[in-house]
C-alpha positions in Angstrom: -0.7 2.0 -6.2 1.4 -1.0 -5.0 2.9 -3.3 -7.6 3.8 -7.0 -7.3 7.5 -7.9 -7.3 7.4 -9.1 -10.9 5.7 -5.9 -12.1 8.1 -3.7 -10.1 11.1 -5.6 -11.6 9.8 -5.2 -15.1 9.4 -1.5 -14.5 13.0 -1.2 -13.2 14.4 -3.2 -16.1 12.7 -0.8 -18.6 15.0 1.9 -17.1 18.1 -0.1 -17.4 18.2 -1.5 -13.8 19.7 -5.0 -13.7 17.2 -7.4 -12.1 16.9 -11.1 -11.0 15.0 -12.4 -14.0 11.8 -14.4 -13.5 8.5 -15.3 -15.0 5.1 -15.3 -13.4 2.7 -18.2 -13.2 -0.9 -18.6 -11.9 -1.1 -22.4 -11.8 1.4 -25.3 -11.4 1.4 -26.4 -15.0 2.3 -22.8 -16.1 4.9 -22.7 -13.3 6.7 -25.7 -14.7 6.6 -24.3 -18.3 8.0 -21.0 -17.0 10.8 -22.8 -15.1 11.9 -24.7 -18.2 11.7 -21.5 -20.3 13.8 -19.6 -17.8 16.4 -22.4 -17.7 16.9 -22.1 -21.4 17.2 -18.3 -21.2 19.4 -18.0 -18.2 21.1 -21.4 -17.7 19.9 -21.4 -14.1 20.0 -24.8 -12.4 17.8 -23.9 -9.4 14.6 -21.7 -9.2 13.4 -19.4 -6.5 9.6 -19.6 -6.1 8.1 -16.4 -4.7 4.5 -15.7 -3.7 3.2 -12.5 -5.3 1.2 -10.6 -2.7 1.3 -6.9 -1.6 3.2 -7.5 1.7 6.7 -7.8 2.9 8.2 -10.5 5.0 7.1 -13.3 2.6 10.1 -15.5 3.4 9.1 -15.6 7.1 5.7 -16.9 6.2 6.9 -19.6 3.7 6.3 -17.5 0.7 9.9 -17.7 -0.7 11.3 -21.2 -1.4 14.2 -22.7 -3.4 13.4 -25.5 -5.9 16.4 -27.7 -7.0 14.4 -29.8 -9.5 11.2 -29.7 -11.5 9.6 -32.2 -9.2 10.4 -30.0 -6.2 9.2 -26.9 -8.1 5.9 -28.7 -8.8 5.5 -29.6 -5.1 6.2 -26.0 -3.9 3.9 -24.5 -6.5 1.0 -26.8 -5.5 1.5 -25.8 -1.9 2.0 -22.1 -2.4 -0.7 -21.3 -5.0 -4.1 -20.9 -3.2 -2.6 -20.6 0.3 -3.3 -17.7 2.6 0.2 -16.3 3.3 0.6 -14.7 6.7 3.5 -12.2 7.2 4.2 -9.4 9.7 2.6 -7.1 7.2 -0.7 -8.9 6.6 -3.8 -9.3 8.6 -4.2 -12.4 10.9 -6.1 -14.1 8.1 -3.2 -13.6 5.6 -3.4 -12.9 1.9 -4.5 -15.3 -0.8 -1.6 -16.2 -3.2 -3.0 -16.0 -6.7 0.3 -15.9 -8.6 3.9 -17.0 -8.0 7.2 -15.7 -9.5 9.6 -18.3 -10.8 13.0 -16.6 -10.6 16.5 -17.5 -11.5 19.1 -18.5 -9.0 21.6 -15.6 -8.6 23.6 -17.2 -5.8 25.1 -19.6 -8.3 28.6 -19.7 -6.6 27.3 -19.8 -3.0 25.8 -17.2 -0.8 29.2 -16.8 1.1 30.6 -15.2 -2.1 27.8 -12.7 -2.5 27.0 -9.5 -0.6 23.5 -8.1 0.1 22.6 -4.4 0.5 19.5 -2.4 1.1 18.6 0.6 -1.1 15.3 2.6 -1.2 14.3 5.9 -2.8 11.5 7.9 -1.2 10.4 11.5 -0.4 11.7 13.0 2.8 8.7 15.1 3.7 10.5 17.1 6.4 13.0 18.5 3.8 10.8 18.3 0.6 13.6 16.4 -1.1 13.9 12.9 -2.5 16.2 10.7 -0.4 18.2 7.6 -1.1 18.4 5.4 2.0 20.9 2.6 1.9 22.8 0.1 4.1 25.3 -2.7 4.0 22.8 -4.8 6.0 20.6 -6.0 3.2 18.3 -9.0 3.3 16.9 -8.2 6.8 14.2 -5.9 8.1 15.5 -2.3 7.8 13.6 -1.5 11.0 15.7 -4.0 12.9 18.9 -2.4 11.5 17.7 1.1 12.4 16.9 -0.1 16.0 20.1 -2.1 16.7 22.7 -0.6 14.4 21.6 2.9 13.2 25.1 3.8 12.2 24.9 1.3 9.4 22.1 3.2 7.6 23.2 6.1 5.3 21.1 8.8 3.6 21.7 10.8 0.5 19.3 13.7 -0.2 18.9 14.9 -3.8 18.5 18.6 -4.7 15.4 18.7 -7.0 17.0 21.5 -9.0 20.1 19.5 -9.8 19.2 15.9 -9.6 21.4 13.0 -8.5 25.0 13.9 -9.1 27.9 11.7 -10.1 29.6 12.4 -6.7 26.5 11.2 -4.8 26.4 7.9 -6.8 30.1 7.3 -6.2 29.6 8.1 -2.5 26.9 5.5 -2.2 29.1 2.9 -3.8 32.0 3.9 -1.5 29.9 3.7 1.7 28.8 0.2 0.6 32.5 -0.7 0.6 32.6 -1.8 -3.0 35.6 -1.9 -5.3 36.5 -2.4 -8.9 33.8 -3.8 -11.2 31.2 -3.9 -8.4 31.9 -0.2 -7.6 31.2 0.8 -11.2 28.1 -1.4 -11.4 26.7 0.1 -8.3 27.1 3.6 -9.7 25.1 2.6 -12.8 22.5 0.8 -10.6 21.9 3.8 -8.4 21.7 6.2 -11.4 19.2 4.0 -13.2 17.2 3.4 -10.0 16.8 7.1 -9.3 16.0 7.8 -13.0 13.2 5.1 -12.8 11.9 6.6 -9.6 11.6 10.1 -11.1 10.2 9.2 -14.5 7.6 6.7 -13.2 6.3 9.2 -10.6 6.9 6.6 -7.9 6.4 7.4 -4.2 8.6 4.5 -3.0 11.2 2.1 -4.4 12.6 -0.4 -1.9 15.1 -3.0 -3.1 16.0 -5.5 -0.4 18.3 -7.1 -1.1 20.4 -5.5 -3.8 22.9 -8.2 -4.6 26.6 -8.2 -5.5 27.0 -11.6 -7.2 30.2 -13.7 -7.0 31.2 -12.2 -10.4 30.6 -8.6 -9.2 27.3 -7.9 -10.9 24.8 -5.6 -9.1 21.2 -6.5 -9.4 17.8 -6.2 -7.7 16.7 -9.5 -6.1 13.4 -8.0 -4.8 11.4 -4.9 -5.6 8.8 -3.1 -3.6 7.4 -0.4 -5.9 4.6 2.1 -5.0 3.4 4.5 -7.7 1.7 7.8 -7.0 -2.0 7.4 -7.8 -2.3 11.1 -8.4 0.2 10.9 -11.3 -1.3 7.8 -13.0 -3.0 10.1 -15.6 0.5 10.6 -17.0 1.2 6.9 -17.2 -1.8 5.1 -18.8 0.5 2.0 -19.3 0.8 1.6 -15.5 -2.9 1.6 -14.7 -3.4 -1.9 -16.0 -0.9 -3.1 -13.3 -3.4 -2.5 -10.5 -4.4 -5.8 -8.8 -7.7 -5.1 -7.0 -7.6 -8.6 -5.5 -4.8 -7.3 -3.2 -6.9 -4.3 -2.0 -9.6 -4.1 0.6 -12.9 -4.8 -1.2 -14.7 -2.1 0.6 -12.1 0.5 -0.5 -12.4 -0.7 -4.0 -16.1 -0.4 -3.9 -16.0 3.0 -2.4 -13.6 4.3 -5.1 -16.0 3.2 -7.8 -18.6 5.6 -6.3 -16.1 8.4 -5.9 -15.9 8.1 -2.1 -12.6 8.6 -0.3 -12.6 5.6 2.0 -9.9 3.9 4.1 -10.9 1.0 6.4 -9.6 1.1 10.0 -9.9 -1.2 13.0 -12.3 0.7 15.1 -16.0 0.5 16.0 -17.4 3.9 15.0 -18.3 4.5 11.4 -17.7 8.0 10.1 -19.3 9.9 7.2 -17.8 13.3 6.8 -17.3 15.9 4.0 -13.8 17.2 3.7 -10.5 15.5 4.6 -9.6 17.9 7.3 -12.9 17.7 9.0 -12.8 13.9 8.7 -9.4 13.8 10.5 -10.7 16.1 13.2 -13.8 13.9 13.6 -11.6 10.8 14.0 -9.5 12.5 16.6 -12.4 13.6 18.8 -13.9 10.2 18.6 -10.6 8.8 19.9 -10.4 11.4 22.6 -13.9 10.6 23.7 -13.0 6.9 24.2 -14.2 5.5 20.9 -12.2 4.2 17.9 -12.9 5.2 14.3 -13.7 2.3 12.0 -12.9 4.2 8.8 -11.9 7.4 7.1 -14.7 8.4 4.7 -14.9 11.7 2.9 -18.1 12.0 0.8 -16.8 15.2 -0.8 -18.7 18.5 -1.4 -21.8 16.9 -2.9 -23.2 14.8 -0.1 -26.5 14.0 -1.8 -28.8 11.1 -1.0 -27.2 8.7 -3.4 -23.6 9.2 -2.1 -24.8 9.1 1.5 -26.7 5.8 0.8 -23.6 4.3 -0.8 -21.5 5.4 2.3 -24.1 3.8 4.6 -24.0 0.5 2.7 -20.2 0.3 2.7 -19.9 1.1 6.4 -22.6 -1.4 7.4 -20.7 -4.2 5.8 -18.1 -3.9 8.6 -19.4 -6.1 11.4 -17.2 -4.3 14.0 -19.1 -1.0 13.6 -21.3 -0.3 16.6 -22.4 3.3 15.8 -22.3 5.7 12.9 -21.4 9.4 13.2 -22.3 11.8 10.4 -20.5 15.1 10.6 -21.2 17.5 7.7 -20.2 21.2 7.4 -22.5 23.0 5.0 -20.3 25.4 3.0 -20.7 24.4 -0.6 -23.6 22.1 0.1 -26.7 23.2 2.1 -27.3 21.3 5.4 -31.0 20.9 4.7 -30.2 19.1 1.5 -27.8 16.8 3.2 -30.4 16.1 5.9 -32.9 15.2 3.3 -30.3 12.9 1.7 -29.7 11.2 5.1 -33.5 10.7 5.6 -33.9 9.3 2.0 -30.9 7.0 2.4 -32.1 5.8 5.7 -35.4 4.8 4.3 -33.8 3.0 1.4 -31.8 0.7 3.7 -33.6 -1.8 5.8 -30.8 -3.1 8.0 -29.6 0.0 9.9 -29.9 -1.5 13.4 -27.1 0.5 15.0 -27.3 4.0 16.6 -26.9 7.0 14.2 -25.6 10.4 15.4 -25.9 13.3 13.0 -24.2 16.7 13.4 -24.9 19.3 10.6 -23.4 22.8 10.8 -23.3 25.6 8.4 -25.7 26.9 5.8 -29.3 26.1 6.8 -28.2 24.0 9.8 -31.3 24.9 11.8 -33.6 23.8 9.0 -31.6 20.6 8.7 -31.9 19.7 12.4 -35.6 20.3 12.2 -35.9 17.9 9.3 -34.0 15.2 11.2 -35.9 15.7 14.4 -39.3 15.5 12.6 -38.4 12.6 10.3 -39.5 10.0 12.8 -36.3 8.0 12.3 -34.1 6.7 15.1 -31.5 9.4 14.6 -29.8 11.5 17.2 -29.3 15.1 16.0 -26.7 17.2 17.8 -25.3 20.7 17.4 -21.7 20.4 18.7 -19.0 18.0 17.5 -18.0 17.4 21.2 -21.6 16.5 21.9 -21.6 14.0 19.1 -18.4 12.4 20.3 -19.7 12.2 23.8 -22.9 10.6 22.7 -21.0 8.0 20.6 -18.9 7.2 23.7 -21.9 6.4 25.8 -23.2 4.0 23.1 -20.3 1.8 22.3 
């Protein structure tokens, strides 16, 4: 689950991580009130207005601006709220800005007297260890740094049986070329950041930039936080942070019906039971010349109701030119799935694209017979390759 910047910063602050303070607003009047409140609390003279969307690169799209007066803040807020912000990480339509963050100015003595760093915490799946990745080149895309100056990126892997050690925290501060107060501040920052990562069951913390201010304070100016959905049962307080407006509406709808659905950019809708079989189905569609429009795992109980919901969700995608159903009857009998497909087909009036069905496993022959005798415009096949080839001839 992705968090907005202001939510991520609040989470970090609760674990003792120093942050750039700010207040969120959803309209211009509230933004002005938050700016005045922030000025009283922090003595800031300027405000940074940041669009709150689940995407990086906001500054490049005009989603981060500096306001030097209340009038300027009002103008920026009016422009930013309600705009569709386009960044390298959004679709071509962009994302609607529903909220903005009014943040304090932390470059109070001039940017030339500050230093920016990059720090992230994530899981290195190849070693099964958490990893702190950091660089002296903060404030820019880490992908650019990796491509042009890979020697400026450092890694520190953490032994899960020991945790982050004092030596590792000091090593990070040393590699970032810090001294004196800033050196000690960075050690505390790294320790608190890793503690927050572990205790919140996060899958990613990305702080870009981490700032050393002119008076040697270390703080998070930005915060990209992703929490592990599978661990949310341990953190009831985090579940309310989910912003469904930032998620694909089809994925949200599918989740409400217990369907594992991820929208893709292809033209072949997929309805499959089992994640592994779904991946194999997507691969063979691609190899046959098609392109999967989604990942959809209906689970082990592919009854008529679940199949109907899957149909309706896929049919909302105008790019879908054909639907391939691939079910292996292990737990569930194929004839029951076939009857579910027939019932679902009859319940939906607007299925005007080809439908290819491949059922294999328990009672597969009976299932094929049901499909063939249903009178519906459904192509029933035996082999997965046959199904993929048939899709390729259609699209």
